C-alpha positions in Angstrom: 0.1 0.0 -0.2 2.8 2.6 1.1 4.6 1.1 -2.4 1.5 2.4 -4.5 1.5 6.1 -2.1 5.0 6.8 -3.5 4.6 5.7 -7.1 2.2 8.1 -7.2 4.1 11.0 -5.2 6.8 10.1 -8.0 4.7 10.1 -11.1 3.4 13.5 -9.6 6.6 15.0 -9.6 7.9 13.5 -12.7 4.6 15.5 -14.2 4.7 18.0 -12.9 9.1 18.4 -14.3 7.9 17.6 -17.5 5.6 20.0 -17.9 8.4 22.9 -17.0 11.2 21.3 -19.1 11.9 23.3 -22.7 10.6 20.3 -24.3 8.2 22.0 -27.0 11.8 24.7 -27.6 14.1 21.6 -28.0 12.2 19.8 -30.3 10.4 22.9 -32.0 7.2 21.7 -31.9 6.1 25.8 -31.3 9.3 27.2 -33.0 11.2 30.2 -31.9 12.6 31.2 -34.8 11.0 34.6 -36.9 12.7 34.4 -39.6 14.3 32.2 -41.7 15.7 32.2 -45.8 14.3 28.7 -47.6 15.2 28.1 -51.0 12.9 27.2 -54.1 13.8 26.3 -57.6 16.9 28.4 -57.7 14.9 31.5 -55.1 15.7 32.5 -52.1 12.2 32.8 -50.3 11.9 34.9 -47.0 9.8 33.3 -44.4 8.6 34.9 -41.6 6.9 32.6 -38.7 2.9 32.6 -38.1 3.9 33.0 -34.1 6.6 36.6 -34.8 3.5 37.7 -37.5 0.6 36.9 -34.2 3.0 38.9 -32.2 3.6 41.8 -34.4 0.0 41.7 -35.5 -1.0 42.0 -31.8 1.5 44.9 -31.3 0.2 46.8 -34.4 3.6 46.8 -35.9 3.6 49.9 -38.0 5.8 50.1 -41.4 4.0 46.0 -41.9 1.6 45.3 -44.9 -0.1 42.0 -44.8 -1.4 41.1 -48.4 -4.1 37.8 -48.8 -2.8 35.9 -52.2 -5.6 34.0 -51.7 -9.2 33.8 -54.0 -12.4 37.2 -52.2 -14.3 35.0 -51.4 -12.1 33.0 -48.6 -10.2 36.4 -48.6 -14.2 37.6 -47.3 -14.2 33.9 -45.5 -11.9 34.8 -42.6 -8.6 36.9 -43.2 -5.8 37.7 -40.5 -6.3 41.3 -39.1 -5.0 44.2 -41.0 -4.5 42.0 -44.2 -5.6 43.0 -47.6 -6.6 41.2 -50.4 -4.0 40.5 -53.1 -4.0 43.0 -56.3 -1.0 43.4 -58.1 -1.4 47.8 -57.9 -1.7 46.9 -53.8 1.4 45.2 -54.1 3.7 47.1 -55.8 2.8 50.5 -53.8 3.5 48.8 -50.2 6.6 47.3 -51.2 7.7 51.1 -52.1 6.0 52.6 -48.5 6.7 49.7 -46.4 9.3 48.4 -44.5 8.4 44.7 -44.9 5.6 43.6 -46.8 4.3 39.7 -46.0 2.3 37.7 -48.1 0.3 34.2 -47.4 -1.9 32.3 -49.5 -3.5 28.2 -48.7 -0.2 27.2 -47.5 4.3 27.4 -47.9 4.5 28.3 -51.4 0.9 28.7 -53.4 1.9 32.2 -53.8 5.3 32.7 -55.0 4.2 33.4 -58.3 2.1 36.2 -57.1 5.6 37.6 -56.0 7.7 39.7 -58.9 11.4 39.1 -58.3 12.6 42.4 -58.1 10.3 42.9 -54.4 11.5 39.3 -52.9 14.1 41.4 -50.7 11.1 42.8 -48.5 8.4 40.5 -49.0 7.8 37.6 -46.3 5.6 34.7 -46.7 4.0 33.4 -44.1 5.6 30.0 -43.3 2.3 27.1 -44.0 0.2 30.7 -44.9 -2.8 30.2 -43.6 -2.9 27.3 -42.4 0.0 27.2 -40.8 -2.2 30.4 -38.9 -5.0 28.5 -38.4 -3.2 25.7 -36.4 -1.2 27.7 -34.9 -2.8 30.8 -33.8 -6.7 30.6 -33.6 -6.8 27.1 -33.0 -3.4 25.5 -31.4 -4.3 22.0 -30.9 -1.9 21.1 -28.1 -2.4 17.0 -28.0 -0.3 17.4 -31.5 2.0 20.7 -30.5 3.1 18.7 -26.8 3.4 21.7 -25.5 5.2 21.7 -21.6 7.5 24.7 -21.6 4.4 27.1 -18.9 6.0 30.4 -20.7 5.1 29.5 -24.0 2.1 27.8 -22.6 0.5 30.7 -21.6 1.7 32.7 -24.7 0.0 29.9 -27.2 -3.6 30.1 -25.5 -2.6 34.2 -25.2 -2.5 34.6 -28.6 -4.9 32.7 -30.0 -7.4 34.4 -27.9 -6.4 37.4 -28.6 -7.5 36.2 -32.3 -10.5 35.3 -30.9 -9.9 31.9 -31.6 -9.7 28.4 -28.9 -6.9 26.3 -27.9 -8.2 23.3 -28.8 -8.0 20.1 -26.6 -7.7 22.3 -23.3 -9.3 20.2 -21.2 -5.6 17.5 -21.4 -4.1 20.5 -19.6 -6.8 21.7 -17.1 -7.5 24.7 -18.9 -10.5 26.9 -19.3 -11.7 28.8 -22.2 -14.3 30.7 -23.7 -16.1 29.6 -26.5 -16.4 32.0 -29.0 -16.1 32.4 -33.2 -12.9 33.5 -34.3 -12.2 36.9 -34.9 -13.8 37.9 -38.5 -11.0 39.7 -40.3 -10.1 43.3 -39.6 
């Protein structure tokens, strides 16, 4: 009987230790990078993480233009707050007036053809596109992400709620979430 109590206490302690480890950072389950470059078909593509873009939008970063390269009905259904629908004219004027132009589409590279080569130096592409935004920012799924670092966990929950989303599988972590629809694009 005493051994069962000892084992239960050890299991509880190991669970608490696992919660506060940086497992999620080491295994890149919730990426900490902000910008990176990838080479696709001999073109250097500059990427921005969904997490960093959410920080920029939440902090109302100046000198940034976000352009949604999806179709107009998709844009009307939902878009990242502050994003404008794609048009060549808007892309050209944004590249002249903004420090950063951020493009996103349905997935990681579906919108690369929309970027003229001379604008790529100033343009960032949202890594994973709108699907990454939805899964990492609006509706993070804790069973898939396995976030175990408390600070990252709190940030994920805060971002999700800020943008009007709801964390998925929050009951795994005993997190109370508000139930609401995600905020329509602003």
